[in-house]
C-alpha positions as CSV (number, residue, x, y, z in Angstrom):
1,M,-46.0,1.1,-23.2
2,C,-44.1,3.7,-25.2
3,K,-43.6,5.8,-22.0
4,E,-42.2,2.8,-20.2
5,V,-39.7,2.1,-23.0
6,K,-38.7,5.8,-23.0
7,A,-38.2,5.8,-19.3
8,K,-35.9,2.8,-19.5
9,K,-33.8,4.4,-22.1
10,T,-33.1,7.4,-19.8
11,V,-31.9,5.3,-16.9
12,V,-28.1,5.7,-16.6
13,K,-26.1,3.7,-14.1
14,I,-24.0,5.9,-11.8
15,D,-21.1,4.2,-10.1
16,T,-20.9,5.3,-6.5
17,Y,-17.8,5.3,-4.4
18,E,-18.9,2.2,-2.5
19,S,-19.6,0.3,-5.7
20,L,-16.2,1.3,-7.1
21,K,-14.4,0.3,-3.9
22,A,-16.2,-3.1,-4.0
23,L,-15.1,-3.6,-7.6
24,Y,-11.5,-2.8,-6.6
25,Y,-11.6,-5.1,-3.6
26,S,-12.8,-7.9,-5.9
27,G,-9.4,-7.8,-7.5
28,K,-10.4,-6.0,-10.7
29,V,-7.8,-3.2,-10.6
30,K,-7.9,-1.9,-14.2
31,P,-11.7,-2.0,-14.6
32,S,-11.9,-0.2,-11.3
33,L,-9.5,2.5,-12.4
34,N,-11.2,3.0,-15.7
35,K,-14.5,3.6,-14.0
36,I,-13.0,5.8,-11.3
37,I,-11.4,8.0,-14.0
38,V,-14.8,8.4,-15.7
39,A,-16.4,9.3,-12.3
40,L,-13.6,11.9,-11.6
41,E,-14.4,13.6,-14.9
42,K,-17.7,14.5,-13.5
43,D,-16.5,15.1,-9.9
44,S,-12.8,16.0,-10.0
45,E,-12.7,17.3,-6.4
46,N,-14.0,14.1,-4.9
47,L,-11.2,13.2,-2.5
48,E,-12.5,9.6,-1.8
49,L,-12.4,8.9,-5.5
50,V,-8.9,10.4,-6.0
51,L,-7.6,8.2,-3.1
52,L,-9.2,5.1,-4.6
53,A,-7.5,6.0,-7.9
54,C,-4.2,6.2,-6.0
55,Q,-4.8,2.7,-4.6
56,C,-5.4,1.4,-8.1
57,L,-2.4,3.2,-9.6
58,E,-0.1,2.0,-6.8
59,R,-1.1,-1.6,-7.4
60,A,-0.9,-1.2,-11.2
61,K,2.6,0.4,-10.7
62,D,1.6,3.4,-12.9
63,I,4.1,5.6,-11.1
64,D,3.8,8.7,-13.3
65,K,0.0,8.9,-12.8
66,L,0.3,8.0,-9.2
67,S,2.6,11.0,-8.6
68,L,0.0,13.3,-10.3
69,Y,-2.9,11.9,-8.3
70,A,-0.9,12.2,-5.1
71,D,-0.4,15.9,-5.9
72,V,-4.1,16.2,-6.2
73,V,-4.7,14.6,-2.8
74,V,-2.2,17.0,-1.2
75,R,-3.9,20.0,-2.9
76,L,-7.3,18.9,-1.8
77,D,-6.3,18.2,1.8
78,P,-2.7,19.0,2.8
79,K,-3.5,17.9,6.4
80,I,-4.0,14.2,5.7
81,A,-1.0,11.9,5.6
82,I,-1.9,9.6,2.8
83,G,-1.3,12.1,0.0
84,Y,2.3,12.4,1.1
85,Y,2.6,8.6,1.4
86,Y,1.4,8.1,-2.2
87,K,3.8,10.7,-3.4
88,G,6.6,8.9,-1.5
89,V,5.7,5.6,-3.1
90,A,5.8,7.2,-6.6
91,L,9.2,8.8,-5.9
92,K,10.7,5.7,-4.3
93,Q,10.3,3.8,-7.6
94,T,12.4,6.4,-9.5
95,K,16.2,6.0,-9.2
96,G,17.8,9.0,-7.6
97,K,14.5,10.2,-6.1
98,E,14.9,8.2,-2.8
99,Q,15.7,11.3,-0.7
100,E,12.6,13.0,-2.0
101,A,10.6,9.9,-1.2
102,L,11.9,9.9,2.3
103,K,10.9,13.6,2.7
104,N,7.3,12.7,1.8
105,F,7.2,9.6,4.0
106,N,8.5,11.7,6.9
107,E,5.8,14.3,6.2
108,A,3.2,11.5,6.3
109,L,4.6,10.3,9.6
110,I,4.5,13.7,11.1
111,L,0.7,13.7,10.5
112,D,0.3,10.0,11.3
113,P,3.3,8.9,13.4
114,N,2.2,5.3,14.2
115,N,1.1,4.2,10.7
116,T,2.9,1.0,10.2
117,I,2.6,1.0,6.4
118,Y,4.2,4.4,6.2
119,L,7.0,3.2,8.5
120,K,7.6,0.1,6.5
121,S,7.8,2.1,3.3
122,K,10.2,4.5,4.9
123,A,12.3,1.6,6.2
124,S,12.5,-0.1,2.8
125,T,13.6,3.2,1.2
126,H,16.4,3.6,3.7
127,F,17.3,0.0,3.1
128,S,17.6,0.5,-0.7
129,L,20.0,3.4,0.0
130,Y,21.9,1.3,2.6
131,T,22.5,-1.4,0.0
132,D,23.4,1.1,-2.8
133,Y,27.1,0.3,-3.4
134,H,27.7,3.7,-4.8
135,L,26.9,5.4,-1.5
136,P,29.8,6.2,0.8
137,L,30.0,3.9,3.8
138,K,29.3,6.7,6.4
139,F,26.1,7.6,4.7
140,A,25.1,4.0,4.1
141,E,25.5,3.3,7.8
142,K,23.1,6.1,8.6
143,H,20.5,4.5,6.4
144,R,21.1,1.2,8.0
145,V,20.3,2.7,11.4
146,K,17.2,4.4,10.1
147,T,16.1,1.2,8.5
148,E,16.4,-0.7,11.8
149,E,14.7,2.1,13.8
150,S,11.6,2.0,11.5
151,L,11.4,-1.7,11.3
152,L,11.6,-2.2,15.1
153,K,8.9,0.4,15.6
154,V,6.6,-1.5,13.2
155,I,7.2,-4.7,15.1
156,E,6.5,-2.9,18.5
157,L,3.3,-1.2,17.3
158,I,1.8,-4.4,15.8
159,E,2.9,-6.9,18.4
160,Q,1.3,-4.8,21.2
161,K,-2.1,-5.0,19.5
162,E,-4.5,-7.5,20.8
163,N,-6.2,-8.2,17.4
164,P,-4.1,-6.9,14.5
165,D,-6.0,-7.1,11.2
166,Y,-4.8,-9.0,8.1
167,I,-3.1,-5.9,6.6
168,E,-1.1,-5.3,9.8
169,L,-0.1,-8.9,9.9
170,L,1.1,-8.8,6.3
171,T,3.0,-5.6,7.2
172,I,4.9,-7.2,10.1
173,A,5.5,-10.4,8.1
174,D,7.1,-8.2,5.4
175,V,9.2,-6.5,8.0
176,F,10.6,-9.8,9.3
177,T,11.3,-10.8,5.7
178,L,13.3,-7.6,5.2
179,M,15.2,-8.5,8.4
180,S,15.9,-12.0,7.1
181,K,13.9,-13.6,9.9
182,G,12.1,-16.2,7.7
183,I,10.6,-18.3,10.5
184,R,8.9,-15.3,12.1
185,A,7.8,-14.0,8.8
186,K,6.2,-17.4,7.9
187,K,4.3,-17.3,11.2
188,Y,2.8,-13.9,10.5
189,Y,2.0,-14.7,6.9
190,L,0.0,-17.6,8.1
191,K,-1.7,-15.4,10.7
192,A,-2.5,-12.9,7.9
193,V,-4.2,-15.6,5.9
194,N,-6.3,-16.7,8.8
195,A,-7.2,-13.1,9.8
196,Y,-8.3,-12.4,6.2
197,K,-10.6,-15.4,6.1
198,A,-12.1,-14.3,9.4
199,T,-12.7,-10.8,8.2
200,D,-16.2,-9.6,7.1
201,E,-16.5,-10.1,3.4
202,S,-17.1,-6.4,2.7
203,K,-13.7,-5.6,4.2
204,Q,-11.8,-8.3,2.4
205,D,-9.4,-6.8,-0.2
206,K,-8.5,-9.6,-2.6
207,N,-5.6,-7.6,-3.9
208,I,-4.0,-7.7,-0.5
209,Y,-4.9,-11.4,-0.1
210,K,-2.9,-12.0,-3.3
211,D,0.0,-10.2,-1.8
212,I,-0.2,-12.3,1.4
213,T,-0.3,-15.7,-0.5
214,K,2.4,-14.7,-2.9
215,A,4.7,-13.5,-0.1
216,Q,3.9,-16.6,2.0
217,N,4.8,-19.0,-0.9
218,A,8.1,-17.1,-1.5
219,C,8.9,-17.3,2.2
220,I,8.3,-21.0,2.3
221,K,10.4,-21.6,-0.8
222,L,13.2,-19.6,0.7
223,L,13.1,-21.5,4.0
224,D,13.0,-24.9,2.1
225,K,16.0,-23.8,0.2
226,I,17.9,-22.9,3.3
227,I,17.1,-26.3,4.9
228,E,18.2,-28.1,1.8
229,D,21.4,-26.2,1.6
């Protein structure tokens, strides 16, 4: 009996990457991040864990830490695109760092040229510069053209797919929102909801589902306002 008690006391739960990913997908961002940081203290070179930390930090809008973890990703594997993407996301949130953000998004797109999320982020960064009233008109126009190029490429890439997943459908809906095409955006938000519900439960990221429903509701309210006006 004593041996059994002693054995139970020595059992320590170890969070695996898959269990941490499942926790994050359940929508528990901060608890996931806390556990990931603990896991990284024991395995600091684990690229999968660092990338999962980046996902959490991006969603938590912890830009400073996201920037640091993105640097770790690039150091661990400079040949994968996502490290540069996360660095771009962090820089994009800092006023005056938009050009540096674009450099990182462009680096990501060199490595993964048809990634629609990277293209959307690049487009939204160009758009923020285009709408910056302090920017001279000739430079603003260049950013308008770059915005349009990236957005149209996203639409082309996703619309040619036979069965785009819920993340891609959210991406194209966001693109149509940015282009002020509310009706088309609404259609794709609805498709994103349906695609999410049809997806295997293990691949359902509740954080993204929240993004879909929030954006869908905002789109519907905007369209209702336009009709009323």
